[in-house]
C-alpha positions as CSV (number, residue, x, y, z in Angstrom):
1,M,15.3,5.7,-26.6
2,R,13.1,5.1,-23.7
3,R,14.4,5.2,-20.1
4,R,13.8,2.5,-17.6
5,T,13.6,3.7,-14.0
6,I,14.8,1.5,-11.2
7,I,14.4,2.8,-7.6
8,L,17.4,2.1,-5.4
9,P,16.2,-0.1,-2.5
10,W,19.1,0.6,-0.1
11,A,17.8,3.0,2.6
12,A,17.1,3.0,6.3
13,G,13.6,1.8,5.8
14,Y,14.6,-1.7,4.7
15,G,17.4,-1.5,7.3
16,L,14.8,-1.0,10.0
17,A,12.9,-4.1,8.8
18,R,16.2,-6.1,9.1
19,T,16.7,-4.8,12.6
20,L,13.2,-5.7,13.7
21,L,13.6,-9.2,12.3
22,A,16.9,-9.7,14.1
23,L,15.5,-8.4,17.4
24,G,12.5,-10.7,17.3
25,T,14.7,-13.8,17.0
26,L,17.2,-12.4,19.5
27,G,14.5,-12.1,22.0
28,T,13.5,-15.7,21.5
29,L,17.0,-17.0,22.0
30,A,18.2,-14.6,24.7
31,F,15.1,-14.9,27.0
32,S,14.4,-18.6,26.7
33,D,16.8,-21.3,28.1
34,G,17.9,-24.4,26.3
35,A,15.4,-26.6,28.2
36,T,12.5,-24.5,26.9
37,L,13.8,-24.3,23.3
38,F,14.9,-27.9,22.9
39,R,12.6,-30.4,24.3
40,E,10.7,-33.5,23.3
41,V,7.4,-33.1,21.6
42,A,4.9,-35.9,21.9
43,T,4.4,-38.0,18.8
44,V,7.2,-36.0,17.1
45,G,10.5,-36.5,18.9
46,Q,13.3,-34.7,20.6
47,Y,14.2,-31.3,19.1
48,P,16.1,-30.4,17.1
49,L,14.9,-33.2,14.9
50,C,17.8,-33.0,12.4
51,R,16.0,-34.7,9.6
52,G,16.3,-33.9,5.9
53,V,17.1,-30.3,5.2
54,T,16.8,-29.4,8.9
55,K,20.2,-31.2,9.4
56,A,21.8,-28.0,8.1
57,G,20.6,-26.0,11.1
58,A,23.1,-24.6,13.5
59,F,21.9,-26.7,16.4
60,C,22.3,-29.9,14.4
61,L,26.0,-29.2,13.9
62,V,26.8,-29.5,17.6
63,S,26.1,-32.0,20.4
64,P,23.3,-31.2,22.9
65,D,25.9,-30.2,25.6
66,R,27.0,-27.4,23.3
67,F,23.5,-26.0,22.6
68,E,24.0,-23.1,25.1
69,A,27.3,-22.0,23.4
70,M,25.6,-22.2,20.0
71,R,22.6,-20.2,21.3
72,W,24.8,-17.4,22.4
73,A,26.8,-17.5,19.2
74,C,23.6,-17.0,17.3
75,C,22.7,-14.2,19.6
76,L,26.0,-12.5,18.8
77,I,25.2,-12.8,15.0
78,L,21.8,-11.3,15.6
79,V,23.2,-8.4,17.6
80,V,25.5,-7.5,14.7
81,A,22.8,-7.9,12.2
82,A,20.4,-5.7,14.2
83,S,23.1,-3.0,14.5
84,G,23.0,-2.6,10.8
85,W,26.8,-3.1,10.2
86,R,27.8,-4.3,6.7
87,P,24.4,-5.7,5.5
88,R,26.0,-7.4,2.6
89,F,28.1,-9.5,4.9
90,T,25.7,-10.1,7.7
91,A,22.5,-10.9,5.7
92,I,23.4,-14.5,5.0
93,P,24.4,-15.4,8.6
94,H,21.3,-13.6,9.8
95,A,19.1,-15.7,7.5
96,Y,20.9,-18.9,8.6
97,V,20.2,-18.2,12.2
98,A,16.6,-17.5,11.4
99,F,16.4,-20.9,9.6
100,S,18.1,-22.6,12.4
101,V,15.7,-21.3,15.0
102,F,12.6,-22.0,12.9
103,T,13.7,-25.6,12.1
104,G,15.5,-26.3,15.4
105,I,13.3,-25.2,18.4
106,S,10.5,-27.4,19.6
107,I,7.6,-24.8,19.5
108,P,8.2,-22.3,16.7
109,D,5.4,-19.8,16.0
110,G,4.3,-18.1,12.9
111,G,6.7,-15.2,13.6
112,D,9.7,-17.5,13.3
113,Q,8.4,-18.7,9.9
114,V,7.8,-15.2,8.7
115,T,11.2,-14.1,9.9
116,W,12.9,-17.0,8.0
117,I,11.1,-16.2,4.8
118,L,11.7,-12.4,5.0
119,T,15.4,-12.7,5.9
120,L,15.9,-15.1,3.0
121,L,14.4,-12.6,0.6
122,L,16.3,-9.7,2.1
123,I,19.6,-11.4,1.3
124,L,18.9,-10.4,-2.3
125,V,18.6,-6.8,-1.2
126,A,21.5,-6.7,1.2
127,V,24.2,-8.4,-1.0
128,G,24.0,-5.4,-3.3
129,D,24.1,-2.9,-0.5
130,P,27.4,-1.0,-0.5
131,R,27.0,0.9,2.7
132,R,28.9,0.3,6.0
133,W,25.7,0.7,8.0
134,H,22.1,0.1,6.8
135,W,21.1,3.3,8.6
136,Q,23.2,5.5,6.3
137,P,21.8,7.4,3.3
138,Q,22.5,5.9,-0.1
139,Q,26.0,6.5,-1.4
140,P,25.8,6.1,-5.2
141,Q,29.5,6.9,-5.7
142,L,30.4,3.6,-4.2
143,S,28.8,1.6,-7.0
144,E,28.3,3.1,-10.4
145,G,27.0,1.9,-13.8
146,S,25.0,-1.1,-14.9
147,R,26.2,-3.3,-12.0
148,R,24.5,-1.0,-9.6
149,G,21.4,-1.2,-11.8
150,T,21.4,-5.0,-11.8
151,W,21.7,-5.2,-8.0
152,A,19.0,-2.5,-7.6
153,L,16.6,-4.5,-9.8
154,I,17.3,-7.7,-7.9
155,G,16.7,-5.9,-4.6
156,V,13.5,-4.2,-5.7
157,S,12.3,-7.6,-7.0
158,A,13.0,-9.3,-3.7
159,I,11.1,-6.6,-1.8
160,T,8.2,-7.0,-4.2
161,L,8.2,-10.8,-3.4
162,A,8.2,-9.9,0.3
163,R,5.2,-7.6,-0.2
164,I,3.3,-10.3,-2.1
165,Q,4.1,-12.8,0.7
166,M,2.8,-10.4,3.4
167,S,-0.4,-9.8,1.3
168,V,-0.9,-13.6,1.1
169,I,-0.3,-13.9,4.9
170,Y,-3.0,-11.3,5.7
171,F,-5.4,-12.7,3.2
172,Q,-5.1,-16.3,4.4
173,S,-5.3,-15.1,8.1
174,C,-8.6,-13.4,7.4
175,V,-10.3,-16.0,5.1
176,A,-9.2,-18.9,7.3
177,K,-11.2,-17.5,10.2
178,L,-14.5,-17.0,8.3
179,P,-15.8,-20.6,8.3
180,H,-15.7,-20.8,12.1
181,A,-18.9,-19.9,13.8
182,E,-17.3,-17.9,16.6
183,W,-15.6,-15.5,14.1
184,A,-18.8,-15.2,12.0
185,D,-21.0,-14.4,14.9
186,G,-18.5,-12.0,16.5
187,S,-17.8,-13.8,19.7
188,A,-14.3,-15.3,19.0
189,L,-12.3,-12.7,21.0
190,Y,-14.3,-13.4,24.1
191,Y,-12.9,-17.0,24.1
192,W,-9.4,-15.9,23.1
193,I,-9.2,-13.3,25.9
194,N,-10.3,-15.9,28.5
195,N,-8.1,-18.8,27.1
196,Y,-5.7,-19.8,29.9
197,A,-3.0,-20.9,27.4
198,F,-3.0,-17.9,25.0
199,G,-5.4,-15.5,26.6
200,A,-4.9,-12.1,28.2
201,P,-2.7,-11.8,31.3
202,G,-4.5,-11.5,34.6
203,W,-3.8,-7.8,35.1
204,L,-5.4,-7.0,31.7
205,R,-8.3,-9.5,31.6
206,P,-10.8,-7.5,33.7
207,A,-10.5,-4.5,31.5
208,L,-10.8,-6.5,28.3
209,N,-13.7,-8.5,29.7
210,T,-15.6,-5.2,30.3
211,V,-15.5,-4.7,26.6
212,A,-15.8,-8.4,25.6
213,E,-18.9,-9.0,27.7
214,N,-20.8,-6.3,25.8
215,P,-22.3,-7.6,22.5
216,V,-21.2,-4.5,20.5
217,G,-17.8,-4.5,22.1
218,V,-17.0,-8.2,21.5
219,A,-18.2,-7.9,17.9
220,A,-15.9,-4.9,17.3
221,L,-13.0,-6.8,18.9
222,T,-13.7,-9.8,16.7
223,W,-14.6,-8.2,13.3
224,G,-12.2,-5.3,13.5
225,P,-9.1,-7.5,13.0
226,L,-10.8,-9.2,10.1
227,V,-11.5,-5.9,8.4
228,L,-7.9,-4.7,9.0
229,E,-6.4,-8.0,7.7
230,I,-8.3,-8.0,4.5
231,T,-7.5,-4.4,4.0
232,L,-3.8,-5.0,4.5
233,A,-4.0,-7.9,2.1
234,A,-5.3,-5.5,-0.6
235,A,-2.8,-2.7,0.3
236,L,-0.7,-3.2,-2.8
237,L,-3.7,-2.1,-4.8
238,M,-4.1,1.1,-2.9
239,P,-2.4,4.5,-3.3
240,Q,0.6,5.3,-1.1
241,K,-1.3,7.8,1.1
242,V,-3.7,5.0,2.1
243,R,-0.8,2.7,2.9
244,W,0.7,5.4,5.2
245,A,-2.5,5.4,7.1
246,L,-2.6,1.6,7.4
247,L,1.0,1.5,8.8
248,P,0.2,2.7,12.3
249,A,-3.0,0.7,12.4
250,G,-1.1,-2.4,11.5
251,M,1.6,-1.7,14.1
252,L,-0.9,-1.1,16.9
253,F,-2.8,-4.3,15.9
254,H,0.3,-6.5,16.3
255,L,1.3,-4.6,19.5
256,G,-2.1,-5.5,20.9
257,I,-1.6,-9.2,20.0
258,A,1.8,-9.1,21.7
259,V,0.4,-7.6,24.9
260,V,-2.6,-9.8,25.1
261,M,-1.2,-13.1,23.9
262,G,2.5,-12.6,24.6
263,L,3.6,-13.2,21.0
264,W,6.4,-10.7,20.9
265,S,8.6,-12.4,18.4
266,F,5.6,-12.6,16.1
267,A,5.0,-8.9,16.5
268,F,8.6,-8.0,15.6
269,A,8.4,-10.2,12.5
270,M,5.0,-8.6,11.4
271,W,6.2,-5.1,12.1
272,A,9.1,-5.7,9.7
273,G,6.7,-7.2,7.2
274,L,4.5,-4.2,7.4
275,L,7.4,-1.8,6.7
276,L,8.2,-3.8,3.6
277,L,4.5,-4.0,2.5
278,L,3.4,-0.4,3.2
279,T,6.4,1.9,2.7
280,P,7.7,2.9,-0.8
281,Y,10.8,1.3,-2.3
282,G,13.9,3.0,-1.1
283,H,12.1,4.7,1.8
284,D,14.3,6.5,4.2
285,P,12.6,7.4,7.5
286,R,15.6,9.6,8.4
287,L,16.1,7.5,11.5
288,P,19.8,8.0,12.1
289,R,19.6,11.1,14.2
290,I,21.9,9.2,16.5
291,R,24.3,9.6,13.6
292,R,23.7,13.3,13.0
293,K,27.3,14.0,12.1
294,Q,27.3,11.4,9.3
295,T,23.9,12.6,8.1
296,R,25.0,16.2,7.9
297,Q,28.1,15.3,6.0
298,A,26.2,13.1,3.5
299,E,23.4,15.7,2.8
300,P,24.6,16.6,-0.7
301,E,24.9,12.8,-1.5
302,R,21.4,12.2,-0.1
303,A,19.7,14.4,-2.7
304,A,21.5,12.4,-5.5
305,A,20.7,9.1,-3.8
306,E,17.0,9.9,-3.7
307,E,16.8,10.2,-7.4
308,P,15.8,7.0,-9.2
309,L,18.4,5.2,-11.1
310,E,17.8,5.4,-14.9
311,E,19.1,3.1,-17.5
312,P,18.4,3.5,-21.2
313,V,16.8,0.6,-23.1
314,N,16.0,0.3,-26.7
315,A,12.5,1.6,-27.6
């Protein structure tokens, strides 16, 4: 008899990704008023459009005078999801809010789309998660036998799909830039930094222009992201120790985009995606020091939970 090994995916690592996704959408809803989120777009129409599948979005279920109430109701769902409470119960409402924001607001960005895709995939992980909080160590005594193995396999498969999705995003992001002359000759970041719609804020622009006005500096600013993106696209083919090195590089990369271009919800979505892409299945960063008491009590169970689940199959 051979043994098939299935790694349990329910740990604080994927929980942190869920929290980051929820916080990114929460920031969009909490710090933008209704007039900003729902407005008319030329040649398209008044948002939310409520056409086809988008009719199922939360903001299509109420009249415009109730958009504010719905916005804060969505914020409440996101706060609960970000807290990590009962992931198997909050995953579907979280994904529904992400869908409603992506399809309902007038100017969604790439981060809203990434958030919707990842939250949809993480439903398949969370519905098999037996824990009260997604920060807790795994508790195998709560779900034994083949049923746990089935949910673990579904969860690992969903994270694998999320990893492939992130690889495709980085690959497409890199190769889509290559045909443009400004990216090929290394001058693109000069124009982005000085773009008045998406460029650097006034307080940061002088420092960045000091680098961007130097030929070597602007080439490094332009080609560096391309190298990092294609490397992240190939990360699944690399050993884990290389992925660990790529994680802080990717985090800093998206922090830089957020600071320079103001795309904070995009940064939170991509940070979550990087955690799914670059950390091992079932990774537990031991974050819940804020829950030291529970962690100490669960220490004997943690050792058992970190062992992979094994199920016999016929040779």
